[in-house]
C-alpha positions, 0 to 999 in steps of 0.5 A: 500500499502506498502512503504520503508522508512528510520526510521528517516521519521517514524512518529506517526500514521503510521503502520510499516509492517515489519523492514528491515535490522538489527534484534532488541532486544526481545522487537521488535520481533514484526512483525507489529505494529503501531507507537504510539510515538516518543520513538517508533522511537527512539527505532527502531533506537537504535536497528540498523534499518535503513528502514521500511516498512509502510502500508499506508492503516493501518496507515498514509502515507508519503508526500515525493515520494517513490523514495526519501524514499527508499534508497538501503540497506546498504552494512554494513548490511552483512546478512539481515534478513527478518521480514516476509518471502514471502509466496505463498498461505499460509495455516493454520497448521492444514490444511497442517498436513495431507500433511506434514505427508504424506510427512514425511513418503515418506521422511522416506522411502527414507532416510531408503533406502539411509542409507542402501545403505551407510551402505553397502558401496555403492555410494550414489545418491544425485541426487535422494534425490533432489526429497525429498527436493522438496516435503519437500519444497512444504510443507514448502511453504504452511506452514513452520511449519506443517512439521518441527513440524510433523517431531519432533514427531518421535519415538526413533528408527526413530530418525536417519532418521527422524532427517535428514528430520526435519533438511532439513525442517528447513533449508529451513524455515530458509533459506527462512527467510535469503533470500536464493533462487533458487539453493542456497535454494534447496541445503541448504535443500539437505545439511540438508537431507544429513548432518548425512549421516555418521551415516550410518557407525556407529553401530545402537546399539551405536546410539540408545544406551539407556544409557550415552556414555562412552568416547570411544563411544563418539569419535566414534560418533563424527567420523560421520561428517568426515565419511559422508563428505568422503561418499558424496565425493566418490559420486561425485555428491554432492554440495559444500553446502552439503559437507560443512554442512556435515563436519561442522554442529557440529562446534561452533562459539567459536571454541568449537565443532568438528571435526576440531575446527573451530570458526565462522570466518571459518564457512560458512553461510550454516554450521552456519544454519545447527548448529542451525537446528540440535541442535533445532530438537535434544533437541526437540525430543524423544531420547533413553536416554531422552525425548525431551524438550518442543519447547518453552523451547528449544528455551529459552536455545538455546538463552542462549547458543548464541553466543558461540554455534550459529551465533546470527544473524542466530539464531534470524532469526530461531526464526522468522521461528519457533516462540518464542512459537513453535507449540506444546509449552504449555503455561499459559494464564492470564486467568489461562487456559493452552493451546498448541500452534498450529500456529503463529500469523500474527503480532508478535511472541509473539501472536500465535494461541493457543488451550486452553484445561485445567483450572489451577483453577479447575484442569480439562480439559475444552472443547477445544477452539482455540484463535488467540492471534493476533487478536485486539479483543483477550482478553487473553495473554501468561504469561509463558511457562509450562513443560508438565511433571509438569502436567503429560500431555501425550497426548499434541502432539495429542492435537495439531496434531489430528489424524496425531500425531503418535500413534493416533487412530482417 
């Protein structure tokens, strides 16, 4: 049974199922753990946690009645981050990949059509795009990692269209972590789908240029938020969230973004969400002028860029949604084996499911073995991220995505 109690009522032997309220430092990125000592409780308190959910079936109960031990959330916490977003019949990533690939194909076709209409100057029907959001949202509900991981595996030519699909999925997954529901969540997803619509009025040769842009070309690219905002205003059916995100997704917390140089105090929650989602998909995707970064390395670099670039609370919720080691990350184990992350673990962001496939000591591929590092009987652990290029792994996506990986002959 789950009970919400103040952190001061914790005692050793209780099992913390989730944290309520403020986010903690990296040492407490565990979702679930047994309280071993008074120091654990003190560290929680120092981290700003006021309340926790305990699981009385996995640890000690509390003597006080629940009514006395469950104060309402503090108004001083403006943006609560759920320790684990609610899921309905969550399935494993590998079970959802086929469905996610189908949704990605359908959404890509829809975005190609929408961009073509916008390129010809026709009014954009944003209401029809909501059907794509519903399909993407259904996949995110079944597993929040399958679709966003599949959408990352885009070709350079497909980048503009599939980037919109990926950001939609990431916005929905992040929104669920932040407690968004109903129309607000759906409109956040729609905003992700439409955020780059202005690129329809930028020449494809410039968008796909396989070299560094000069200053004039960069100025042209930077027009796309304003162009997209004008397209959506002309359509007349776009929600305010979509208009806001389209215009402001390249703004930064320190005011160093574009088009208006707004700082964080003038940015909505939805624009701050889009900034994180847009950058993550951009840097993990292959582009005409560079290969995408490893997902785990991308998270590490984005953490270094915050808080200048990103709202830290939103970014930490984003990490909760994709993991410290996102699906597709190459990791080195204490055993000396290499593996690719295929799903997140239930108990901690540091204990995902990993498919082991290479022995560093022998320098050879080994029969694939899937291990769940969140299991109590797990005997291995992650000790480092690895760069796929350092090992000349060209088929890493096929290892975790199987026959759903682009270009797979399976």
